[in-house]
MIKOLKOL-117447 format. One record per residue (C-alpha): y, x, z; residue number from 1; residue in three letters. Coordinates in nm, 2 decimals. Example, Ala and Ser with C-alpha at 12.3 -4.5 7.8 and 13.67 -1.06 7.14 Angstrom:
MIKOLKOL-117447
+--------+--------+--------+-----+--------+
|     py |     px |     pz | num | residu |
+--------+--------+--------+-----+--------+
|  -0.45 |   1.23 |   0.78 |   1 |    ALA |
|  -0.11 |   1.37 |   0.71 |   2 |    SER |
+--------+--------+--------+-----+--------+
***
This chain:
MIKOLKOL-117447
+--------+--------+--------+-----+--------+
|     py |     px |     pz | num | residu |
+--------+--------+--------+-----+--------+
|  -2.16 |   2.98 |   5.60 |   1 |    MET |
|  -1.85 |   3.17 |   5.47 |   2 |    GLU |
|  -1.78 |   3.17 |   5.10 |   3 |    LYS |
|  -1.76 |   3.51 |   4.94 |   4 |    PRO |
|  -1.43 |   3.62 |   4.81 |   5 |    MET |
|  -1.40 |   3.66 |   4.43 |   6 |    ASN |
|  -1.30 |   4.01 |   4.33 |   7 |    THR |
|  -1.16 |   3.91 |   3.99 |   8 |    ASN |
|  -0.78 |   3.97 |   4.01 |   9 |    PRO |
|  -0.72 |   3.66 |   3.79 |  10 |    LEU |
|  -0.85 |   3.44 |   4.07 |  11 |    TYR |
|  -0.66 |   3.62 |   4.35 |  12 |    GLY |
|  -0.41 |   3.34 |   4.40 |  13 |    PHE |
|  -0.64 |   3.04 |   4.37 |  14 |    LEU |
|  -0.72 |   2.83 |   4.68 |  15 |    PRO |
|  -1.09 |   2.91 |   4.72 |  16 |    LEU |
|  -1.14 |   2.64 |   4.98 |  17 |    ASP |
|  -1.13 |   2.37 |   4.72 |  18 |    ILE |
|  -1.48 |   2.29 |   4.58 |  19 |    GLU |
|  -1.51 |   2.36 |   4.21 |  20 |    GLY |
|  -1.17 |   2.55 |   4.17 |  21 |    VAL |
|  -1.35 |   2.86 |   4.04 |  22 |    GLU |
|  -1.53 |   2.66 |   3.78 |  23 |    SER |
|  -1.21 |   2.51 |   3.66 |  24 |    LEU |
|  -1.04 |   2.85 |   3.64 |  25 |    ALA |
|  -1.33 |   2.99 |   3.44 |  26 |    GLU |
|  -1.31 |   2.70 |   3.20 |  27 |    LEU |
|  -0.93 |   2.74 |   3.16 |  28 |    ALA |
|  -0.97 |   3.10 |   3.08 |  29 |    LEU |
|  -1.25 |   3.04 |   2.83 |  30 |    ASP |
|  -1.09 |   3.04 |   2.48 |  31 |    LEU |
|  -1.33 |   2.76 |   2.38 |  32 |    TYR |
|  -1.08 |   2.50 |   2.49 |  33 |    TRP |
|  -0.81 |   2.65 |   2.25 |  34 |    SER |
|  -1.00 |   2.53 |   1.94 |  35 |    TRP |
|  -1.23 |   2.26 |   2.08 |  36 |    ASN |
|  -1.00 |   1.97 |   2.15 |  37 |    HIS |
|  -1.27 |   1.75 |   2.29 |  38 |    ALA |
|  -1.19 |   1.93 |   2.62 |  39 |    VAL |
|  -0.83 |   1.82 |   2.61 |  40 |    ASP |
|  -0.93 |   1.49 |   2.78 |  41 |    GLU |
|  -1.05 |   1.68 |   3.08 |  42 |    LEU |
|  -0.72 |   1.86 |   3.12 |  43 |    TRP |
|  -0.53 |   1.54 |   3.07 |  44 |    TYR |
|  -0.73 |   1.36 |   3.34 |  45 |    ARG |
|  -0.68 |   1.64 |   3.59 |  46 |    LEU |
|  -0.30 |   1.64 |   3.56 |  47 |    ASP |
|  -0.16 |   1.41 |   3.28 |  48 |    PRO |
|   0.21 |   1.50 |   3.33 |  49 |    ASP |
|   0.15 |   1.87 |   3.32 |  50 |    LEU |
|  -0.09 |   1.85 |   3.02 |  51 |    TRP |
|   0.16 |   1.64 |   2.82 |  52 |    MET |
|   0.44 |   1.89 |   2.90 |  53 |    GLU |
|   0.25 |   2.21 |   2.84 |  54 |    THR |
|  -0.09 |   2.15 |   2.67 |  55 |    HIS |
|  -0.20 |   2.45 |   2.87 |  56 |    ASN |
|  -0.48 |   2.43 |   3.13 |  57 |    PRO |
|  -0.38 |   2.75 |   3.30 |  58 |    TRP |
+--------+--------+--------+-----+--------+
***
């Protein structure tokens, strides 16, 4: 079964063949993470070096 393409232009460059990538992009674009620092651990676990350098999930 072929996955439908997401028509949101913000997702146009994401690799859609990776399971869960759309959910991570949605979470990264949700401003909830900008003030709820409990989510910081998630971003750190995904890419510790990038998180320590930028503190930006996107």
